[in-house]
One Martini backbone bead per residue (centre of mass of N, CA, C, O) as a GRO file, in nm:
protein
  443
    1MET     BB    1   2.331  13.990  13.796
    2LYS     BB    2   2.225  13.718  13.581
    3TYR     BB    3   2.292  13.627  13.236
    4ILE     BB    4   2.153  13.467  12.935
    5LEU     BB    5   2.223  13.504  12.601
    6LYS     BB    6   2.025  13.360  12.356
    7ASN     BB    7   2.046  13.324  12.017
    8GLY     BB    8   2.264  13.508  11.899
    9VAL     BB    9   2.404  13.756  11.673
   10LEU     BB   10   2.724  13.824  11.673
   11VAL     BB   11   2.875  14.151  11.638
   12ASN     BB   12   3.232  14.109  11.591
   13GLU     BB   13   3.529  14.165  11.463
   14GLY     BB   14   3.406  14.131  11.149
   15ARG     BB   15   3.170  13.930  11.257
   16LYS     BB   16   2.939  13.661  11.251
   17GLN     BB   17   2.784  13.483  11.540
   18LYS     BB   18   2.658  13.213  11.701
   19ALA     BB   19   2.571  13.292  12.048
   20ASP     BB   20   2.637  13.298  12.385
   21ILE     BB   21   2.591  13.501  12.696
   22LEU     BB   22   2.758  13.548  13.003
   23ILE     BB   23   2.641  13.742  13.278
   24LYS     BB   24   2.871  13.866  13.540
   25LYS     BB   25   2.943  14.116  13.740
   26GLY     BB   26   2.929  14.317  13.470
   27LYS     BB   27   3.039  14.085  13.289
   28ILE     BB   28   3.190  13.881  13.052
   29GLU     BB   29   3.226  13.549  13.116
   30LYS     BB   30   3.087  13.403  12.850
   31ILE     BB   31   3.143  13.247  12.523
   32GLY     BB   32   2.892  13.034  12.359
   33ILE     BB   33   2.747  12.718  12.339
   34ASN     BB   34   2.506  12.621  12.539
   35LEU     BB   35   2.472  12.781  12.791
   36THR     BB   36   2.497  12.741  13.155
   37ASP     BB   37   2.301  12.857  13.457
   38ALA     BB   38   2.118  12.824  13.740
   39GLU     BB   39   2.120  13.153  13.820
   40ALA     BB   40   2.032  13.243  13.545
   41GLU     BB   41   1.880  13.452  13.328
   42ILE     BB   42   1.690  13.386  13.049
   43ILE     BB   43   1.757  13.534  12.716
   44ASP     BB   44   1.578  13.516  12.422
   45VAL     BB   45   1.675  13.665  12.103
   46ASN     BB   46   1.603  13.512  11.838
   47GLY     BB   47   1.835  13.619  11.615
   48SER     BB   48   1.942  13.865  11.709
   49PHE     BB   49   2.143  14.126  11.739
   50VAL     BB   50   2.471  14.146  11.899
   51LEU     BB   51   2.624  14.425  12.047
   52PRO     BB   52   2.831  14.647  12.122
   53GLY     BB   53   2.827  14.922  12.275
   54CYS     BB   54   2.810  15.237  12.211
   55ILE     BB   55   3.052  15.507  12.149
   56ASP     BB   56   3.009  15.849  12.216
   57ASP     BB   57   3.237  16.125  12.139
   58GLN     BB   58   2.970  16.342  12.100
   59VAL     BB   59   2.815  16.539  12.349
   60HIS     BB   60   2.521  16.741  12.474
   61PHE     BB   61   2.366  16.751  12.807
   62ARG     BB   62   2.349  17.058  12.958
   63GLU     BB   63   2.517  16.987  13.224
   64PRO     BB   64   2.517  17.270  13.345
   65GLY     BB   65   2.266  17.551  13.296
   66LEU     BB   66   2.071  17.379  13.050
   67THR     BB   67   1.811  17.203  13.174
   68HIS     BB   68   1.574  17.289  12.979
   69LYS     BB   69   1.688  17.092  12.744
   70ALA     BB   70   1.874  16.906  12.942
   71SER     BB   71   2.018  16.600  13.087
   72ILE     BB   72   2.195  16.348  13.201
   73HIS     BB   73   1.950  16.172  13.257
   74SER     BB   74   1.773  16.207  13.001
   75GLU     BB   75   2.000  16.146  12.779
   76SER     BB   76   2.093  15.866  12.886
   77ARG     BB   77   1.826  15.732  12.833
   78ALA     BB   78   1.821  15.779  12.527
   79ALA     BB   79   2.087  15.636  12.466
   80VAL     BB   80   2.013  15.343  12.559
   81ALA     BB   81   1.764  15.329  12.363
   82GLY     BB   82   2.001  15.358  12.119
   83GLY     BB   83   2.276  15.185  12.211
   84ILE     BB   84   2.420  15.386  12.408
   85THR     BB   85   2.663  15.319  12.677
   86SER     BB   86   2.868  15.556  12.594
   87TYR     BB   87   3.005  15.888  12.678
   88MET     BB   88   3.119  16.215  12.550
   89GLU     BB   89   3.134  16.533  12.698
   90MET     BB   90   3.097  16.869  12.668
   91PRO     BB   91   3.209  17.204  12.796
   92ASN     BB   92   2.944  17.394  12.695
   93THR     BB   93   2.848  17.487  12.966
   94VAL     BB   94   2.695  17.624  13.281
   95PRO     BB   95   2.966  17.637  13.329
   96ASN     BB   96   3.245  17.599  13.189
   97ALA     BB   97   3.472  17.318  13.150
   98THR     BB   98   3.783  17.484  13.258
   99THR     BB   99   3.803  17.329  13.530
  100GLN     BB  100   3.855  17.090  13.763
  101GLU     BB  101   3.611  17.155  13.943
  102ILE     BB  102   3.387  17.157  13.727
  103LEU     BB  103   3.445  16.879  13.614
  104GLU     BB  104   3.392  16.720  13.883
  105ASP     BB  105   3.097  16.804  13.908
  106LYS     BB  106   3.002  16.641  13.663
  107TYR     BB  107   3.088  16.364  13.769
  108LEU     BB  108   2.905  16.371  14.016
  109THR     BB  109   2.637  16.386  13.870
  110ALA     BB  110   2.673  16.123  13.702
  111SER     BB  111   2.706  15.928  13.955
  112LYS     BB  112   2.378  15.977  14.008
  113ASN     BB  113   2.231  16.001  13.683
  114SER     BB  114   2.373  15.797  13.489
  115ILE     BB  115   2.298  15.526  13.283
  116ALA     BB  116   2.552  15.576  13.143
  117ASN     BB  117   2.854  15.596  13.050
  118TYR     BB  118   3.133  15.835  13.132
  119SER     BB  119   3.270  16.144  12.993
  120PHE     BB  120   3.478  16.452  13.017
  121PHE     BB  121   3.568  16.732  12.879
  122ILE     BB  122   3.807  16.965  12.863
  123GLY     BB  123   3.828  17.310  12.825
  124ALA     BB  124   3.951  17.542  12.607
  125THR     BB  125   4.118  17.853  12.617
  126ASN     BB  126   4.302  18.151  12.592
  127ASP     BB  127   4.372  18.109  12.945
  128ASN     BB  128   4.396  17.762  13.050
  129LEU     BB  129   4.654  17.579  13.029
  130GLU     BB  130   4.724  17.502  13.321
  131GLU     BB  131   4.457  17.352  13.373
  132VAL     BB  132   4.476  17.142  13.146
  133LEU     BB  133   4.757  17.012  13.256
  134LYS     BB  134   4.602  16.870  13.515
  135THR     BB  135   4.496  16.643  13.354
  136ASP     BB  136   4.383  16.309  13.370
  137PRO     BB  137   4.420  16.062  13.120
  138LYS     BB  138   4.274  15.818  13.284
  139LYS     BB  139   3.989  16.010  13.349
  140VAL     BB  140   4.005  16.171  13.067
  141CYS     BB  141   3.936  16.192  12.728
  142GLY     BB  142   3.991  16.520  12.684
  143VAL     BB  143   4.046  16.804  12.472
  144LYS     BB  144   3.857  17.095  12.396
  145VAL     BB  145   3.852  17.276  12.074
  146PHE     BB  146   3.723  17.585  11.963
  147MET     BB  147   3.792  17.696  11.628
  148GLY     BB  148   3.485  17.755  11.646
  149SER     BB  149   3.191  17.891  11.685
  150SER     BB  150   2.934  17.813  11.921
  151THR     BB  151   2.783  17.692  12.171
  152GLY     BB  152   2.925  17.909  12.342
  153ASN     BB  153   3.218  18.086  12.494
  154MET     BB  154   3.501  17.901  12.334
  155LEU     BB  155   3.687  18.053  12.155
  156VAL     BB  156   3.995  17.959  11.986
  157ASP     BB  157   4.206  18.228  11.822
  158ASN     BB  158   4.488  18.210  11.941
  159LYS     BB  159   4.788  18.126  11.816
  160GLU     BB  160   4.952  18.090  12.078
  161THR     BB  161   4.756  17.901  12.216
  162LEU     BB  162   4.761  17.676  12.005
  163GLU     BB  163   5.061  17.620  12.027
  164GLY     BB  164   5.055  17.550  12.329
  165LEU     BB  165   4.865  17.311  12.314
  166PHE     BB  166   5.013  17.134  12.089
  167SER     BB  167   5.300  17.135  12.252
  168SER     BB  168   5.185  17.039  12.568
  169VAL     BB  169   4.963  16.833  12.497
  170SER     BB  170   4.924  16.476  12.535
  171MET     BB  171   4.649  16.459  12.484
  172LEU     BB  172   4.361  16.452  12.342
  173ILE     BB  173   4.258  16.664  12.068
  174ALA     BB  174   3.947  16.817  12.021
  175THR     BB  175   3.793  16.957  11.722
  176HIS     BB  176   3.637  17.254  11.617
  177CYS     BB  177   3.625  17.332  11.257
  178GLU     BB  178   3.605  17.689  11.208
  179ASP     BB  179   3.639  17.986  11.042
  180GLU     BB  180   3.557  18.290  11.168
  181GLN     BB  181   3.618  18.499  10.946
  182THR     BB  182   3.459  18.363  10.721
  183ILE     BB  183   3.184  18.362  10.857
  184GLN     BB  184   3.156  18.670  10.911
  185LYS     BB  185   3.172  18.754  10.616
  186ASN     BB  186   2.929  18.585  10.513
  187LEU     BB  187   2.723  18.710  10.709
  188GLN     BB  188   2.749  18.999  10.615
  189ASP     BB  189   2.658  18.949  10.325
  190ALA     BB  190   2.375  18.838  10.402
  191GLN     BB  191   2.277  19.094  10.560
  192GLU     BB  192   2.300  19.294  10.323
  193LYS     BB  193   2.078  19.136  10.154
  194TYR     BB  194   1.852  19.033  10.406
  195GLY     BB  195   1.913  19.099  10.683
  196GLU     BB  196   1.713  18.930  10.917
  197ASP     BB  197   1.608  18.740  10.650
  198ILE     BB  198   1.762  18.469  10.644
  199PRO     BB  199   1.792  18.193  10.482
  200MET     BB  200   1.843  17.868  10.571
  201ALA     BB  201   1.997  17.781  10.300
  202LEU     BB  202   2.264  17.964  10.389
  203HIS     BB  203   2.426  17.805  10.597
  204PRO     BB  204   2.636  17.657  10.389
  205VAL     BB  205   2.744  17.942  10.294
  206ILE     BB  206   2.845  18.058  10.560
  207ARG     BB  207   2.926  17.753  10.646
  208ASN     BB  208   3.173  17.658  10.463
  209GLU     BB  209   3.427  17.495  10.319
  210ASP     BB  210   3.646  17.703  10.384
  211ALA     BB  211   3.604  17.718  10.690
  212CYS     BB  212   3.673  17.422  10.741
  213TYR     BB  213   3.949  17.385  10.594
  214LEU     BB  214   4.118  17.603  10.728
  215SER     BB  215   4.092  17.478  11.016
  216SER     BB  216   4.168  17.179  10.975
  217SER     BB  217   4.449  17.235  10.845
  218LEU     BB  218   4.561  17.377  11.091
  219ALA     BB  219   4.535  17.147  11.293
  220VAL     BB  220   4.708  16.945  11.135
  221SER     BB  221   4.968  17.118  11.126
  222LEU     BB  222   5.004  17.138  11.435
  223ALA     BB  223   5.019  16.834  11.492
  224LYS     BB  224   5.266  16.779  11.315
  225LYS     BB  225   5.465  16.983  11.441
  226HIS     BB  226   5.402  16.855  11.758
  227ASN     BB  227   5.302  16.559  11.777
  228ALA     BB  228   4.998  16.544  11.814
  229ARG     BB  229   4.674  16.452  11.941
  230LEU     BB  230   4.425  16.436  11.688
  231HIS     BB  231   4.059  16.516  11.677
  232VAL     BB  232   3.826  16.554  11.423
  233LEU     BB  233   3.522  16.682  11.416
  234HIS     BB  234   3.258  16.683  11.218
  235ILE     BB  235   3.271  16.615  10.916
  236SER     BB  236   3.134  16.818  10.616
  237THR     BB  237   3.355  16.763  10.388
  238ALA     BB  238   3.528  16.639  10.122
  239LYS     BB  239   3.793  16.802  10.135
  240GLU     BB  240   3.887  16.719  10.430
  241THR     BB  241   3.949  16.409  10.381
  242ALA     BB  242   4.248  16.461  10.263
  243LEU     BB  243   4.384  16.499  10.562
  244PHE     BB  244   4.356  16.184  10.579
  245ASN     BB  245   4.457  15.851  10.679
  246ALA     BB  246   4.421  15.500  10.561
  247ASP     BB  247   4.724  15.343  10.606
  248ILE     BB  248   4.682  15.341  10.917
  249PRO     BB  249   4.652  15.212  11.200
  250LEU     BB  250   4.464  15.331  11.448
  251ILE     BB  251   4.667  15.286  11.689
  252GLU     BB  252   4.887  15.479  11.517
  253LYS     BB  253   4.729  15.727  11.510
  254LYS     BB  254   4.744  16.092  11.548
  255ILE     BB  255   4.521  16.145  11.316
  256THR     BB  256   4.171  16.199  11.342
  257ALA     BB  257   3.816  16.116  11.254
  258GLU     BB  258   3.472  16.240  11.232
  259ALA     BB  259   3.137  16.135  11.192
  260CYS     BB  260   2.797  16.227  11.151
  261VAL     BB  261   2.474  16.128  11.110
  262HIS     BB  262   2.371  16.394  10.968
  263HIS     BB  263   2.596  16.395  10.737
  264LEU     BB  264   2.486  16.101  10.632
  265TRP     BB  265   2.171  16.190  10.576
  266PHE     BB  266   2.182  16.482  10.502
  267SER     BB  267   2.109  16.776  10.299
  268ASP     BB  268   2.056  17.085  10.149
  269GLU     BB  269   1.769  16.979  10.042
  270ASP     BB  270   1.636  16.976  10.353
  271TYR     BB  271   1.576  17.272  10.445
  272SER     BB  272   1.285  17.311  10.331
  273LYS     BB  273   1.164  17.100  10.540
  274PHE     BB  274   1.339  17.144  10.832
  275GLY     BB  275   1.518  17.374  10.877
  276THR     BB  276   1.633  17.435  11.198
  277LYS     BB  277   1.644  17.123  11.270
  278ILE     BB  278   1.922  17.122  11.064
  279LYS     BB  279   2.091  17.315  11.247
  280TRP     BB  280   2.438  17.300  11.219
  281ASN     BB  281   2.771  17.279  11.370
  282PRO     BB  282   2.843  17.209  11.110
  283SER     BB  283   2.702  17.208  10.818
  284VAL     BB  284   2.484  17.098  10.603
  285LYS     BB  285   2.548  16.991  10.283
  286SER     BB  286   2.610  16.841  10.010
  287LYS     BB  287   2.586  16.553   9.835
  288ALA     BB  288   2.890  16.546   9.771
  289ASP     BB  289   2.980  16.562  10.063
  290ARG     BB  290   2.836  16.314  10.164
  291ALA     BB  291   2.983  16.117   9.972
  292GLY     BB  292   3.270  16.184  10.079
  293ILE     BB  293   3.224  16.088  10.368
  294TRP     BB  294   3.154  15.797  10.300
  295GLU     BB  295   3.416  15.724  10.159
  296ALA     BB  296   3.601  15.786  10.410
  297LEU     BB  297   3.468  15.589  10.602
  298LEU     BB  298   3.518  15.323  10.422
  299ASP     BB  299   3.850  15.388  10.390
  300ASN     BB  300   3.956  15.518  10.686
  301ARG     BB  301   3.981  15.830  10.720
  302ILE     BB  302   3.731  15.775  10.883
  303ASP     BB  303   3.678  15.633  11.214
  304VAL     BB  304   3.404  15.765  11.327
  305VAL     BB  305   3.072  15.752  11.474
  306ALA     BB  306   2.853  16.016  11.570
  307THR     BB  307   2.633  16.287  11.691
  308ASP     BB  308   2.623  16.571  11.834
  309HIS     BB  309   2.436  16.592  12.064
  310ALA     BB  310   2.213  16.903  12.065
  311PRO     BB  311   1.980  17.027  12.248
  312HIS     BB  312   1.672  17.203  12.189
  313THR     BB  313   1.410  17.378  12.194
  314LEU     BB  314   1.145  17.440  11.998
  315GLU     BB  315   1.133  17.739  12.060
  316GLU     BB  316   1.426  17.799  11.978
  317LYS     BB  317   1.405  17.663  11.682
  318SER     BB  318   1.155  17.868  11.587
  319ASN     BB  319   1.335  18.065  11.484
  320SER     BB  320   1.526  18.243  11.317
  321TYR     BB  321   1.823  18.206  11.183
  322LEU     BB  322   1.980  18.403  11.386
  323LYS     BB  323   1.825  18.277  11.659
  324ALA     BB  324   1.873  17.991  11.602
  325PRO     BB  325   2.012  17.727  11.721
  326SER     BB  326   2.258  17.488  11.712
  327GLY     BB  327   2.124  17.174  11.698
  328GLY     BB  328   2.047  16.821  11.793
  329PRO     BB  329   1.877  16.529  11.854
  330LEU     BB  330   2.033  16.167  11.834
  331VAL     BB  331   2.090  15.911  12.028
  332GLN     BB  332   1.822  15.732  11.979
  333HIS     BB  333   1.882  15.714  11.631
  334ALA     BB  334   2.169  15.647  11.524
  335LEU     BB  335   2.181  15.338  11.490
  336LEU     BB  336   1.925  15.312  11.317
  337SER     BB  337   2.033  15.485  11.083
  338MET     BB  338   2.268  15.290  11.015
  339PHE     BB  339   2.090  15.040  10.957
  340GLU     BB  340   1.949  15.169  10.716
  341HIS     BB  341   2.203  15.184  10.545
  342ALA     BB  342   2.247  14.878  10.543
  343LYS     BB  343   1.982  14.805  10.399
  344ASN     BB  344   2.084  15.004  10.147
  345GLY     BB  345   2.410  14.922  10.106
  346LYS     BB  346   2.631  15.126  10.240
  347ILE     BB  347   2.670  14.925  10.493
  348THR     BB  348   2.780  14.724  10.732
  349ILE     BB  349   2.734  14.599  11.042
  350GLU     BB  350   3.033  14.556  11.106
  351ARG     BB  351   3.112  14.858  11.046
  352ILE     BB  352   2.935  14.989  11.255
  353VAL     BB  353   3.075  14.861  11.498
  354GLU     BB  354   3.350  14.975  11.438
  355LYS     BB  355   3.262  15.293  11.435
  356MET     BB  356   3.079  15.277  11.730
  357ALA     BB  357   3.289  15.087  11.915
  358HIS     BB  358   3.579  15.001  11.854
  359ASN     BB  359   3.716  15.276  11.764
  360PRO     BB  360   3.664  15.448  12.016
  361ALA     BB  361   3.824  15.256  12.200
  362ILE     BB  362   4.094  15.288  12.057
  363LEU     BB  363   4.126  15.600  12.030
  364PHE     BB  364   4.077  15.637  12.365
  365ARG     BB  365   4.154  15.388  12.537
  366VAL     BB  366   3.932  15.209  12.645
  367GLU     BB  367   3.845  15.019  12.913
  368LYS     BB  368   3.678  14.730  12.851
  369ARG     BB  369   3.544  14.834  12.571
  370GLY     BB  370   3.374  14.777  12.246
  371TYR     BB  371   3.344  14.462  12.309
  372ILE     BB  372   3.303  14.106  12.269
  373ARG     BB  373   3.452  13.999  12.571
  374GLU     BB  374   3.609  13.831  12.788
  375GLY     BB  375   3.617  14.057  13.073
  376TYR     BB  376   3.426  14.254  12.978
  377PHE     BB  377   3.202  14.473  12.975
  378ALA     BB  378   2.838  14.454  12.978
  379ASP     BB  379   2.799  14.617  12.683
  380LEU     BB  380   2.479  14.580  12.529
  381VAL     BB  381   2.304  14.516  12.209
  382VAL     BB  382   1.972  14.458  12.088
  383VAL     BB  383   1.880  14.390  11.747
  384LYS     BB  384   1.578  14.393  11.570
  385PRO     BB  385   1.485  14.285  11.242
  386GLN     BB  386   1.152  14.230  11.251
  387GLU     BB  387   1.121  14.537  11.345
  388SER     BB  388   0.962  14.839  11.334
  389GLU     BB  389   1.012  15.212  11.361
  390THR     BB  390   0.841  15.510  11.450
  391VAL     BB  391   0.900  15.835  11.490
  392SER     BB  392   0.769  15.996  11.789
  393ARG     BB  393   0.657  16.178  12.048
  394GLU     BB  394   0.584  15.916  12.219
  395ASN     BB  395   0.904  15.781  12.181
  396ILE     BB  396   1.052  16.021  12.293
  397LEU     BB  397   1.322  16.094  12.543
  398TYR     BB  398   1.376  16.370  12.517
  399LYS     BB  399   1.336  16.664  12.676
  400CYS     BB  400   1.258  16.830  12.403
  401GLN     BB  401   1.051  16.637  12.226
  402TRP     BB  402   1.239  16.601  11.962
  403SER     BB  403   1.308  16.518  11.603
  404PRO     BB  404   1.453  16.492  11.285
  405PHE     BB  405   1.311  16.182  11.267
  406GLU     BB  406   1.032  16.246  11.247
  407GLY     BB  407   0.849  15.991  11.067
  408THR     BB  408   1.056  15.778  11.066
  409LYS     BB  409   1.110  15.451  10.930
  410PHE     BB  410   1.250  15.191  11.086
  411SER     BB  411   1.370  14.846  11.033
  412TYR     BB  412   1.451  14.863  11.338
  413THR     BB  413   1.515  14.759  11.683
  414ILE     BB  414   1.560  14.824  12.015
  415ASP     BB  415   1.543  14.564  12.256
  416LYS     BB  416   1.829  14.584  12.421
  417THR     BB  417   2.010  14.715  12.719
  418PHE     BB  418   2.344  14.697  12.851
  419VAL     BB  419   2.499  14.811  13.166
  420ASN     BB  420   2.712  14.653  13.340
  421GLY     BB  421   2.488  14.400  13.326
  422ALA     BB  422   2.243  14.589  13.309
  423LEU     BB  423   1.909  14.618  13.251
  424VAL     BB  424   1.791  14.937  13.094
  425PHE     BB  425   1.646  14.811  12.827
  426ASP     BB  426   1.330  14.648  12.680
  427GLY     BB  427   1.207  14.828  12.417
  428LYS     BB  428   1.014  15.037  12.603
  429SER     BB  429   1.181  15.069  12.879
  430ILE     BB  430   1.326  15.214  13.141
  431ILE     BB  431   1.568  15.076  13.370
  432GLU     BB  432   1.655  15.157  13.701
  433ALA     BB  433   1.935  14.948  13.758
  434GLY     BB  434   2.160  15.176  13.724
  435ILE     BB  435   2.481  15.319  13.714
  436GLY     BB  436   2.710  15.440  13.551
  437GLN     BB  437   3.047  15.466  13.453
  438ARG     BB  438   3.354  15.576  13.467
  439LEU     BB  439   3.576  15.621  13.244
  440SER     BB  440   3.871  15.449  13.141
  441PHE     BB  441   4.230  15.489  13.050
  442ASN     BB  442   4.511  15.371  12.848
  443HIS     BB  443   4.791  15.584  12.951
   0.00000   0.00000   0.00000
């Protein structure tokens, strides 16, 4: 497979430039003007934006054990249709990926079924430290610690265990931070008042700012105490952003943070319209929290934008507040949602590329991805500015067949996606042109 992408506007390393790209043997062979190659197929992108493929550092693709909701194959297809060419998947599958054997089984499945490039976190529990320490940091993206309960029974709440993890794990530790005692107390108060009929609007009251800040600040203090490498996932409050530093270059940061597209898009005013479809952990909170997350993203206290893509069936989501699971599908529309923010003046396209491609590559030390550079893997996304797209059941690729963005009209479309030099999405259809690769890391 050899291609020349002609007449693109490359968005890369903080600038836009008109250039062609020669793709050969899965890599970016050459970047320049008026490139030619007799053997290459010419693809004229006619002034569309060409970006490095997004690297999503937090997804839940539900395999093994929960494949009625999603699978590595189905969700990786949706990811590449959304411009995400690499993903890092979480361990709260069934069984939980808390041993090297179960972890490698997931890699084996992906090696047969994933359209996008992949890596899988190993999960920490209250009693598997020895197993975690066997993990090869060159082949695995990191260690996931649920410091708050979410989907799956992986809560790590033992103080000695947390001390052991932060003092002995040299790899990146990614944390879900919500204080369980605070949540349970708030939930009990809500049940005493409303019984089983708790209003959906109370989700950010039950999983509130205090729950998030108590846990995030604990994680940060443990990381500082033990000089550990900490990455705090899905920041949902303005208060938490004060825990992070904007003054250190990302490559030198030991403590980093992530924002997710839903916390940048929705606020608590949307619960009345969307109900359980926007029930996430941590919860979508106030407009002031959303504004604070945006501010921290733009001043570099928050380093990356991800999805926390976590599908459930519509039947599961249609339950009452207490029974409906948290999470929703996002990979197909995350990049388009960020481009919509760019259109509205919230962020530049250059910064979107920084937060969704460059910075995940730096933060996780991903080998030869996340940039448009000669010699790098040809993971590329073509975004067409001239066409709009409305999200509907007919064009959703998630196995669960719904999206919180249904009915939203985006001002751009994903026109093409390349993974390792293979054209896997042509703007309308997935092309089963190849399987993604296991990500490797420079540690």
